C-alpha positions as CSV (number, residue, x, y, z in Angstrom):
1,M,-28.7,-7.7,-16.1
2,S,-27.2,-5.6,-18.7
3,K,-24.0,-6.2,-20.5
4,A,-22.9,-3.3,-18.8
5,D,-23.4,-4.7,-15.5
6,D,-21.6,-8.0,-16.5
7,R,-18.7,-5.7,-17.6
8,K,-18.5,-3.8,-14.3
9,V,-19.0,-7.5,-12.3
10,E,-15.4,-8.8,-14.5
11,K,-13.7,-5.3,-14.0
12,A,-14.3,-6.1,-10.4
13,L,-13.2,-9.7,-10.1
14,L,-10.3,-8.9,-12.0
15,K,-9.4,-6.3,-9.8
16,K,-9.7,-8.5,-6.7
17,A,-7.7,-11.1,-8.5
18,L,-4.8,-8.9,-8.8
19,G,-4.9,-6.6,-5.9
20,Y,-5.0,-3.0,-5.7
21,T,-4.7,-0.1,-3.7
22,E,-7.7,2.3,-2.2
23,D,-8.2,5.6,-0.8
24,V,-10.0,5.2,2.6
25,A,-11.2,8.5,4.2
26,K,-10.1,8.8,7.9
27,T,-11.1,11.2,10.7
28,Y,-8.3,12.4,12.8
29,K,-8.1,14.0,16.2
30,L,-5.6,17.4,16.5
31,K,-4.9,18.8,19.5
32,R,-3.6,22.7,19.2
33,I,-1.8,24.2,22.2
34,E,-0.7,27.7,22.7
35,Y,1.7,28.7,24.9
36,Q,2.3,32.7,26.3
37,D,5.5,33.8,28.5
38,G,5.9,29.5,28.5
39,K,2.3,29.3,30.1
40,K,-0.2,27.2,28.3
41,V,-2.9,29.5,27.5
42,L,-5.0,27.8,25.3
43,E,-5.7,24.1,24.1
44,V,-8.1,23.2,21.5
45,E,-9.3,19.6,19.9
46,E,-10.6,19.5,16.6
47,L,-11.5,16.7,14.1
48,A,-9.7,16.9,10.7
49,Q,-10.4,14.9,7.6
50,G,-7.6,13.0,5.8
51,V,-6.9,9.9,3.4
52,D,-5.2,6.8,4.1
53,Q,-3.9,4.7,1.2
54,T,-4.8,0.9,1.8
55,F,-3.6,-2.2,-0.1
56,V,-5.9,-5.1,-0.7
57,P,-4.1,-8.2,-1.5
58,P,-4.6,-10.4,-4.3
59,D,-7.6,-12.9,-3.5
60,L,-6.6,-16.6,-4.6
61,A,-10.4,-17.8,-4.6
62,S,-10.9,-15.0,-7.3
63,Q,-7.5,-16.1,-9.4
64,I,-8.8,-19.5,-9.5
65,F,-12.4,-18.5,-10.7
66,W,-10.9,-16.4,-13.0
67,L,-8.6,-18.9,-14.8
68,K,-11.2,-21.5,-14.7
69,N,-13.5,-19.7,-16.6
70,R,-11.1,-18.1,-19.0
71,K,-9.0,-21.1,-19.6
72,P,-11.1,-23.8,-18.8
73,K,-9.0,-26.5,-20.6
74,E,-5.7,-26.0,-18.2
75,W,-7.7,-25.2,-15.1
76,K,-10.5,-27.5,-15.1
77,E,-11.0,-29.9,-11.9
78,K,-9.6,-33.0,-12.3
79,V,-10.7,-36.2,-10.2
80,S,-7.6,-38.1,-9.4
81,D,-6.0,-40.4,-6.6
82,N,-3.4,-38.1,-5.9
83,L,-5.6,-34.7,-5.7
84,E,-2.9,-33.3,-2.6
85,Q,-0.4,-33.1,-5.6
86,E,-2.4,-31.9,-8.1
87,S,-3.5,-29.3,-6.2
88,A,0.0,-28.1,-5.0
89,E,1.0,-28.2,-8.8
90,L,-2.1,-26.0,-9.2
91,F,-1.2,-23.5,-6.7
92,D,2.8,-23.6,-8.0
93,H,1.5,-22.8,-11.2
94,L,-1.1,-20.2,-10.3
95,M,1.6,-18.6,-8.1
96,R,3.8,-18.6,-11.3
97,E,1.4,-16.8,-13.4
98,F,0.6,-14.6,-10.4
99,K,4.2,-13.6,-10.3
100,D,4.9,-13.0,-14.2
101,E,2.0,-10.9,-14.3
102,V,3.0,-8.9,-11.5
103,E,6.8,-8.8,-13.1
104,R,5.2,-7.3,-16.3
105,E,2.9,-4.6,-14.7
106,T,5.7,-3.3,-12.6
107,D,8.4,-3.3,-15.6
């Protein structure tokens, strides 16, 4: 892999970690009815192309992976007797960081 490929993967991982909106092509069935003197004289169905915007929410696993690799001292795995408590604290910390990032981006 080249450095350009590495950058593409980094950008894709960051995009997935933060969430994004994407355009999705859709096909719709349209029905056109024509009337003459109150009577239906023509009914035509046709397909039309359109675009919907879909929000892809942030991915928690991508966020954790990113943080563990970008800030290993703060996010390394810790082995302890109280793993459940530490996992809850890690999740709370991650959610605070994510919330702060979203607020900075939306301001």
